[in-house]
C-alpha positions as CSV (number, residue, x, y, z in Angstrom):
1,M,-199.1,-52.8,-26.5
2,L,-198.0,-51.1,-23.4
3,G,-195.8,-53.1,-21.0
4,T,-194.8,-52.2,-17.5
5,T,-191.6,-50.6,-18.8
6,E,-193.0,-48.3,-21.5
7,A,-195.5,-45.4,-21.8
8,Y,-196.7,-42.8,-24.2
9,L,-197.4,-39.1,-23.6
10,E,-200.3,-38.2,-26.0
11,T,-201.1,-34.5,-26.8
12,Y,-204.4,-33.4,-28.4
13,T,-204.8,-29.7,-29.5
14,F,-208.3,-28.4,-30.5
15,V,-209.1,-25.3,-32.1
16,K,-212.7,-24.1,-32.4
17,Q,-213.4,-23.0,-36.0
18,N,-217.2,-22.2,-35.6
19,D,-220.2,-23.5,-33.7
20,T,-220.0,-27.0,-35.3
21,T,-216.3,-27.5,-36.4
22,L,-213.2,-28.1,-34.6
23,T,-209.7,-28.8,-36.0
24,Y,-207.3,-30.9,-34.1
25,S,-203.8,-32.1,-34.0
26,Y,-202.4,-35.3,-32.2
27,A,-198.9,-36.0,-31.2
28,S,-197.4,-38.9,-29.2
29,N,-194.0,-39.5,-27.7
30,G,-192.9,-43.0,-26.7
31,F,-190.8,-43.6,-23.5
32,T,-188.8,-46.6,-22.3
33,N,-190.2,-46.1,-18.7
34,N,-193.7,-46.0,-17.3
35,T,-193.5,-42.4,-16.0
36,C,-192.7,-40.6,-19.3
37,A,-189.4,-39.3,-17.8
38,G,-186.6,-38.2,-19.9
39,T,-186.6,-37.6,-23.7
40,G,-189.2,-39.6,-25.6
41,T,-189.3,-40.8,-29.2
42,A,-191.8,-39.0,-31.5
43,Q,-194.5,-41.4,-32.8
44,P,-196.7,-40.9,-35.8
45,G,-199.2,-38.1,-35.3
46,E,-202.4,-36.9,-37.1
47,Q,-204.4,-33.8,-38.0
48,G,-208.0,-33.5,-38.8
49,T,-211.4,-32.0,-38.3
50,L,-214.3,-32.8,-35.9
51,L,-217.8,-32.0,-37.2
52,L,-220.4,-31.8,-34.4
53,D,-223.3,-34.0,-35.4
54,A,-226.9,-33.5,-34.1
55,G,-227.5,-35.1,-30.7
56,T,-225.8,-36.7,-27.8
57,K,-225.9,-40.2,-26.3
58,T,-225.2,-41.7,-22.8
59,V,-222.2,-43.9,-22.8
60,Q,-221.0,-45.5,-19.5
61,G,-222.8,-42.9,-17.4
62,E,-221.5,-39.9,-19.4
63,T,-223.1,-37.6,-21.9
64,A,-221.1,-37.8,-25.1
65,D,-221.4,-35.6,-28.2
66,K,-221.7,-37.4,-31.6
67,V,-219.1,-36.1,-34.0
68,T,-217.8,-37.1,-37.4
69,F,-214.1,-37.1,-37.7
70,Q,-212.1,-36.4,-40.8
71,I,-208.4,-37.3,-40.5
72,T,-206.5,-35.2,-43.1
73,Q,-202.9,-36.3,-42.3
74,P,-201.1,-38.6,-42.5
75,T,-203.8,-40.7,-44.3
76,P,-207.3,-39.4,-45.0
77,V,-210.0,-41.3,-43.2
78,T,-213.6,-40.3,-42.2
79,G,-215.7,-41.9,-39.5
80,K,-218.1,-41.6,-36.5
81,Q,-216.8,-40.9,-33.0
82,I,-218.1,-39.8,-29.5
83,I,-216.4,-37.3,-27.2
84,A,-217.2,-36.2,-23.6
85,V,-215.7,-33.9,-21.1
86,T,-216.4,-35.4,-17.7
87,A,-217.2,-33.6,-14.5
88,A,-213.6,-34.1,-13.5
89,N,-212.6,-32.1,-16.7
90,A,-211.2,-35.2,-18.5
91,L,-211.6,-35.8,-22.1
92,R,-213.1,-39.2,-23.1
93,L,-212.9,-40.4,-26.6
94,G,-214.9,-43.3,-28.1
95,N,-213.3,-46.8,-28.6
96,N,-213.4,-47.4,-32.3
97,Q,-212.8,-51.1,-31.5
98,S,-216.0,-51.3,-29.6
99,A,-219.5,-52.2,-31.0
100,K,-221.3,-49.5,-33.0
101,D,-224.9,-48.4,-32.5
102,A,-227.4,-48.3,-35.4
103,Q,-226.0,-44.9,-36.5
104,G,-222.2,-46.0,-36.5
105,Y,-221.1,-44.4,-33.3
106,P,-219.0,-46.4,-30.8
107,T,-220.8,-47.8,-27.8
108,A,-218.0,-47.5,-25.3
109,F,-215.1,-45.2,-24.4
110,R,-211.4,-45.9,-24.5
111,S,-210.0,-47.1,-21.2
112,T,-207.8,-43.9,-21.1
113,A,-209.2,-40.4,-20.1
114,Y,-207.1,-37.4,-21.1
115,Q,-206.4,-34.6,-18.5
116,K,-206.2,-30.9,-19.6
117,Q,-202.7,-29.4,-19.0
């Protein structure tokens, strides 16, 4: 859990493979301050694939694409996810701890939105 004296800088990199497939990598650095200043400590990352599923859904006022994620590293996992790019050009990811709809997709976003750098 994040306290007032620590923070994480998270980086997602997406590469379009074709019209329905993206590969991605995720990296995170932990900091002992809440501004991500100085040198961080590398945290476990992951790599995988996002497969665009048919359809979208409205979540918290945003139109989200339905995707199936396939984590390939460090531990293989497959599941349902939602993603959206907001009008402010922020990336929103589904909260996998939230309730799921009848098709298994999250019904809420994570509280954090990611900004393109």
